[in-house]
MIDREN-601304 format. One record per residue (C-alpha): y negated, x, z negated; residue in one letter. Coordinates in steps of 0.25 Angstrom, whole numbers, plus 5000, padded with zeros to 4 digits. Layout:
# MIDREN-601304
YXZA
...
# end
This chain:
# MIDREN-601304
509448314961M
510748264952I
509848154949V
509648114964G
511248134964I
511748064954F
510847924958L
511247944971S
512747944967G
512347814957L
511647754970Y
513047784980A
513947734967V
513147614965A
513247574980A
514647594982L
515047524970I
514147414975Y
515047424989L
516247414982F
515947294973Y
515447214986R
516747254994Q
517547214981S
517047094976L
516047044988C
516247015004D
516647155007P
515847235018L
516547285030D
516647435033L
515247415044N
514647355031E
514847455022I
514547565030G
513247495032D
513347485018Y
513447615013L
512347675022A
511347585018G
511547635005V
511847785007F
510747815019S
509547795006P
510447864999L
510547985010A
509047975015F
508648004999L
509548124998W
508948165012L
507548165006V
508048224993V
508648345003G
507448355010Y
506348364997V
507448464989M
507448545003Q
506048545006N
506048584989R
506948704993E
506148755004L
504948744994K
505748844984N
506348924995Q
504748954999I
504248974986V
505449084983E
505049154998F
503549154994K
504049224982A
505049324988S
503849354996V
502949394987K
504049454978V
504249554991A
502749564993E
502649604979N
503749694982N
503249754995F
501849794987N
502449864976L
503149944986Q
502149964994S
501150024982L
502350084978I
502550174990F
500950174990E
501050254977K
502250334981E
501650374995Q
500150414987H
500850484976E
501550564988K
500250584996F
499550644984L
500850734981A
500650794994N
499150824991Q
498450964988P
497250944978N
496351034980F
495651054965W
494351124960N
493951164975P
492751274975V
491951314988L
491351454986S
490651564994M
489451644995D
488151604999E
488251715010N
489651705015Q
489951605028E
491351545020Y
491651475008G
493051485001I
493451324995L
494551344984K
495251244976A
496751234973V
497751144975N
498251074962V
498950974974G
500151004982S
500151094994K
499251075004A
499351155019F
498151185028K
496951175018I
495651185026Q
494051125024V
493551045036E
492450985039L
492150825040E
492450825055N
493650905051G
493251055057L
493951145047P
492851235042C
493851335033S
495051415036E
496551355033M
497351375021V
498851345024S
499251305011D
499051294999V
500051274986E
499851174973K
499151254964G
498651354972E
497151394976S
496551364989I
495551454995S
494851405010I
493851485018K
492651395023T
491851375031N
490951275025I
489551345024P
489651335038Y
489551185039F
488651155027V
487151105027D
486251155015R
485251085010N
483551125008D
483951214996D
484951295003G
486151234997S
487451165004Y
487451005005H
488650924998N
489750925008D
491150885012Q
492250935020Y
493850925021W
494750985016I
495950965024S
497450995021Y
498950975025L
499550915013D
500950935007N
501650835016A
500950905028G
499650775030I
498450835033F
497450775024R
495750785020R
495150815007A
493750785004L
492950915000L
491650904993H
490651044993I
489351044985S
488751174987W
488151234975V
487651394975F
487751484964Q
486551574966T
485651594979A
486551714985D
487751704976G
489151644980P
489051494979C
489951394975I
490151234978A
490751144972H
491651074980S
492750954977L
493950914987I
494450764987T
495850754989M
496550644996P
496950534986S
497550444997T
498350475010P
497050415017E
496150475010E
495550585019F
496750605029S
496650655041L
495450575048R
495450525065I
493850575067L
493050465074E
492050585080E
# end
């Protein structure tokens, strides 16, 4: 850029010196001829700088496009980071509002018509807890609430709804525990039950496992298709 200005200046000075020399020592030009001379001398220079200006403007436009793409990339990365932070905060908030029914045991007498599901809530407070069948029908009484650290005991009608194998033992079955979490949102946790009899005529204890939801979407309220 500086070199171009310097050369343009030399060109203009040389043209003016030539004009001054001719006007002083040679046949002087009239005003119209001087105008034609100056137009002829400086027109290429003006055109050259027009081209230079176009090239510089095009280069500047390309630089602006590169900077814009870079800023868009930075904004996208920042948005993704903020989204991850938000999702992490929401997930932590979700987990903080969930109960955690630990060490569930379903016990009953073989001659009785109901079972008792017992567990300890090591998570947050829960409300309106009850056991449901796969289709959402309740098969237990409803417990109004259970605090963190408290034990829960639910009277269920599960024996009415399970089938026995040929040897008299029960199938492995799964049910749902529905509840309102500490935020008042309806959730469902999967309850796996594997029945094991201790004696032929004594009480039986069922090994059970409760799978609590780990994300807001998992085991949430489902719209049944049937």
